[in-house]
N, C-alpha and C positions, 0 to 999 in steps of 0.2 A: 513539255511531254513528248513532242514530236522532233525535237532537235538535239537533246541531250543525249550522251552516251547511254545506251540500254543498261550496260552494267552497272554504272554509277546510279541510274535511275532505279533499278531493281534493288539494290542495295539500300538506297535512301527510302524507298517506299515499304522494303521488306523487313529491314532490321527491327524497327519497332514492333511490329506484329511477331515477328520470330522471338525477340526476347520476351514479350508479353506472353506469348503462346506457352513458351518453356516455363515461365513463372507460374502462369495459369496452370499447367499440367503439374508442376511441382506442388503448388498449393492443393490441388485435387488429391494428390497422393497423400498430403498431410491429413486432409480430411478423411480419407481411407482408413489412414492410421489411426485417427480418432474413432472411427467406426469399428476397427479391428478390436479396439480395447472392450468394446461392449461383447463380443464373442462372434463365433462363426457364423451363427444364424442371422444376425443383423447384417453382417457383411454379405452373405447370401441373398438377403433382401434387396441390398442395394443392387446386386448383380440382376436379380430377378425382375426388377422393376425399371432396369435400363431401357428395355423395348419401348415403354410408354415414354419415358423421357427422350429417347431417340425420336420417336413420333412427333413430339412437340417441337424439337429442333429441327426436325427434318422440314416441316412445314415452313418455319420462320426461315431457315437457311435458303430454302428452294425460292421463296419470294425475293429474300435479299439478294441471291446470287443473280437473278433476273435482273433486278433493280440495279445492281451495281454495274452489270454489263451495260444496260440500257442507258444509264446516265454517263458512263465513260464513253460510249459510242456517239451519243448525241453531243457532248461537249467535244469531242473530237471532230465533228462535223460542225461545230460553231453554233449550236441550237441551245443557248442557255435557257431561254424561257421553257423550252420543252423539258429539259432536265429538271427545272424547278417543279414543273407540273408533274413529271414523273415521281418526285420525291414525296409529294403529296398523295399520290396514288399509293405509294408504299405504306404510309402511315395510315391510310383507310384500310389497306389488307390487314396491317398488324391488329387494329382494332377489332375488325371482323373476324380474324383467325382466333384471337383470344376470347372473344364471346362464344364462338362455335365450340372451341376446345372445352371451355368451362362447362357448356350445356353437355356436349356428347361425353365428355369423360365422366363426369359424375353420374350421368345416366347409365351408362355401359362399363362402369369400373370393375364390377364383379366378373363379367365376362372376359375383359381384358385380362385380368389377373390369372384366371383359370387358363386362358390361351397361352399365356406366356410361359406357363409351367410352374405356377406357385404350388406347392404342396400345403397340406393341413396345418404344417409347422409353421410356415412363413406366411400364410394368407392374411391374417388379422393384422399383424404387423406392416404388411405390404399395403394393405387398404388404407390404414391411417397415414402412412407416409404418402402415398401417391394423392389422396384426397387435398392435402395441403399444397402440393405441388401443382394440381390442377387449378385450384382456387387462384394460385398466382400466375397462370400461364400468360394473362394478359400483359403483365409486365415483362414477362419473358420475350415475347414477340416485339413488344416495343423496342427494348434493348438491341434486340438483333438488326432489325429493320432501320433504325436510327444509325447504328454502326455503319450499316452497308450504304447509307446514304452518304456518309463522309468518305467511305472508301472509293465510291463512284467519281469522286471529284479529285482523287489522288490523295487524300488526307488519311495516312494509314497510322500516324503516331496517336493522334488523340482517340481514335477508336480503341486502340490498345490500352491507353491509359484509363480511360472510363471503364472499360471491361475489367481491366486489373483492379482498379479501385472497388468495384462492385464484389469482385471476388475476394478481396482482403478483407471487406466487411462480412461477407459470408464465412470464411474460414475463422476470422476473430471471434464471431458469434458461436461457432461450432462447438468449442469446449464448454462455454458459458451455459448454452441451452441443453447440451448433453448431459453433463455432470452436475449442473446447478452450482456453478461457482458464483460467489458473492450473492447478490440479490435476486439472482435468476433462478427459476425452478428447473429442477433436473427433469427434462423431457424424453430423454434417450433419443431414438431414431426420428421422433417428431420433431425435436430441436434441430435436427440436420435439415428437415425439409423446411421449416421456419427461416432457418439462417439462409437457405437457397433463395427463397422468395424475397427476402429483405435484400439480399445481395444484388438480385436482378433488378429490384426497383432502384437500389442506389445507382447502378450502371446506368439504367434508362435516364434518370433524373440528372446525372453528371452529363450524358451526352447531349440532352437539351440544353443545358447550360453552355457547353462548348459550341453547339450549332449557334446559339444566339448570339455569341461573342465572336466567333471566327467565320461562320458562313450564314450571315443573316439572311443572304439572298435565297437561300434554300427554304427559309421558313416565310418567305413572303408571298403568302398565297394569293393567287389571282382572284379578283373579286368574282369573276364569271366561272370560278372552278366548278367542274362537274366531273363524275367518273366517266372517262372516255375509253371506249373499247379499242381506239386506234393506238393509244398509250399502254393500256393494260394487257392486250394480247402480246405484243412483242415481249413484255416482261414475263408473262407467264409461259410464253414458248420456251424461253430459256430457262425459267425457273421450274416448268413442269418436268422436264426429264431430270432436273437435279432433285426434284421431289422423288421421282421414281428411284433414283439411285439411292436415296436415303431409305425410302420405304424397303428397298431390297435388303438393305443392312438391317432393317427392322426384322425382316422376316428370317435372315440368317441368325440374328441374335435370339429369337424365339426358338426356331429349332435347335440351336446349340445349347440353349437352356433346357429344353425338353429332353435332349440326349444326355446331358450330364446329370439332370435330376436322377435318373437311373443309377448314377454311381455315387450319389449322397451329397450332403451339404459341403463337404470339403472340396469336392470337385467344382461345383458352382461358385464357392468363394475363390478358387484358383483362378477360374475364368475372370471373375470381377478383377482380380489384382493384374492378371496377364493384359486385359484390356487397358486398365490405367497407364500400365508400363508401356504399351504400344502407343497408346495416345501421347505419351511424354516423348516418345522417339519422333512420332510424326509432327509433333507441333512445330519444329523449325520449318519443315516443308510447308505445312499450312500457312505459316507466317509468310514464307516466300510467295505462296499463292496470292497474298493479299497485294504484292507488288507487281506480279506477273499479269493479274487480270487488268488492271488499269493501263499498264504499259502496252500489253498486246491490243487491248480494245482500242486505245486511242490510234496506235499504228494501223489497225485495220480500218477503223472509221476515217482515218486521214489519208487512206489509199497507199500505204508503204508497206507492201508485203514482205520485202527484204528485212524490214525491222521487226516484223512478226517472227520470221525465221530465225533471226540473230536472238531474239528473246527465247525461242523454243531451245536452242542450242545451250545458252548460257544457263537457263534456269534448270532444264533437266540434268546438266553436268553437276551443278551445286546440289540439287536435290539428292542425288545418289551420294555424294560425299557426306552430306548432312545425316543420312540415316546410316551408313556404312561405319562411321565412327561409334555411335553408341551400341550398334548391332555387335561389332567385334567385342565390346566390353561384355555384353549380355552373354555372349556365347561361352566365353572364357571365365566369367565370375557370376553365374547364376545364382550360387548360394548365397553370396552377399546381398544381391538385389532381394531375394526372398526374406532374409533375415530382417529386412527394415519392417515387413509387415507381420511377421509371425515367427515365434520361436517353438512353435508346435512342429516336432519332428515330421508327422505325416503331412501336414500342410505344405512345408517346406520341401519335402522329397517330390510331391506332386507338382508343385510349383516350378521346381528346377526342370522337371521333365517338360513340362509345357513349354518354358521359355526356350529351351534348346530346339525342340522340334517345330514349334509354331513359328519362330523367327528365322527359320533355316535360309529362306531367300529375301528376307525383309528388305534389303537395299534396294532391290528391284522395283520397289514400290514407290520409291522417289519420283522417278521419272514419269510413272504412270499417273501420280497424283497431279503432277504439273501439266501433262499432257491433257487431263480432263478439264483442268482450269483453262487452258489456252483454247480448247474446243469451245468451251462456253463462252470465252471473251470474244471469239470471232463468230458468233452466232451459229455455232454447229453444236448445240446443246443435244440434239438427237444422238449423235455419234458418241459424245461422252457418256450418254445414258446407255447405249449398247455396250460400251468398254466395260462400264460397272456392271451391268446385269450379266454380262459374261462372267466375271469373276465371282460374283456372289450368288447368283441363281443358277445359272448353267453349269457351274463347276463346283462351287464350294458346297451347296446344299446337297447334290448328289454324293459327293464324296464325304460329308459328314454323317450321312446316313448310312452310306456303305462301308466305309473303312472301320469304324468302331465294331460292327459286326464280325470283323475278321482280324482286327488288331487291339480291340479293347479300347481303352481310353487314351492311348498313344495315337489311335487312329483319328481322333478328335483333333488333336494338335497338328498332326500331319495334314489334315485337310486344308488347314490355313496356308501352309507352305506350297503345297501342290497347286492349289487354286491361284496364288499369286504368282507362280512361275508360269502357268498357262497364260495368265492375264497378261504378263509381260511379252509373250509371244505375239498375242494379238495387238497388244499397244504398239509394237514395231510396225505393224502393218498399217494401223491408224496415223502413226508419225509419218510413214513415207506417203501415205495418201494426202495428208494434209500439206506436206511439203510440196508436192506435185501441184495441188491446186493453188498454192501461193507463187509457184513459179510463173513466169511471164509466158503469155500465149506464143504459138509458134513463130509468129511475124516479129514479135519483140526479142525473141530469143537470139536475134543476130547480135544484140547487145553484149551478150556472154562472150562472143568472139572478140570483143574490143580489147586491145592489149591491156593488161591490169585488172580487168573487171572481176575475174574470178580471184585472184591473188588480193584484191581490195577486199571482197566479201569474206575470205577466210580471215584475213587480219582484224576485220571488224569483229568477227566472232571470238578471237583471241583476246581482243582489247577491251579491258574494263574500264 
């Protein structure tokens, strides 16, 4: 991890997650297609319940990101026993979060649904769907945390495969439980929720099996193990900013839903389709993140700042290209993209407008996503949090409330593009600041005057 070329390491660690994420997103699109066959209202229900599902995923991902960063840094420093201890702290957090979410979600479900913008038309169906999701939240947290434990040791292939296995189970069950094929009852949208829980359980079970076979040391609990704040606090310090970032995305989703409800169920359904498509475009970059975090974390923990900078240059460039390619297709062929989900002329027309305006500067988000991951990997989670808050809370929310009042529905879609453009400008400043922090101190800068030093660093950035 500390001697191999960063380019080859990034590709080795990222391609499994990149491929898996793309397949994952494609399967989610297939699930959306099945739901769309039930009509616009069930599709709107899926969109309206996204905030609650984001909240569940946000808590698990925040703890998981902190755990991955901590394990990578401690292994980079050579502290294997502490990394194992951290893994068990992660499992403890998963169980605790699952139980708390089960209790809190079922106790305040009505309030959450009303706050997220559910109408009388969608309330009952949304409540039934989310009740099942909340009951199964424990296995969701376990699946997330166990995957992050493996990513922390640099194993990105198997977390992708186990997660993909769980999703395949999910999507395979969808048509059986939605439409009642074969011996299965026709459960409609409830069938989608049951399939999701069973899929998450399958992913968690598969991940445990892989850990037992490939990384048994991580499950070798110390006989004197107990919850230690010295380990828990660094995990939470990195994870808490990530949670704030996810919660800000939750607030964005809630306010966007509430704005779109005024334009009818079709507008809400279009938002759901747009978010699925954007997720598909982002997935390769999120997969690249899985390689970036351990590479940057190991290099930072091992005291190799130039290696961190090299990782920054290469990964940001790749991320921009990965998003630019599908972005160009969406801009020039939005009708084809929308026809996959619906042949309703009104829905298609709204969807085409949303795709063109909301994705206007989408490629700029590639480097921003990578920069956020690198900041987390080098223990600068607060800076990553502020970058995310600026885009989602300080720019998008005011825009999504202001622009529709003057531009109608088009203003909602433009709010996405304008906030992303402003975030890219701030991201340039954060990138420059981190670069300067990773540069050698004044006395050590004499090394840069050594013949061939600068040329050598540039060649390292260009060499894969």
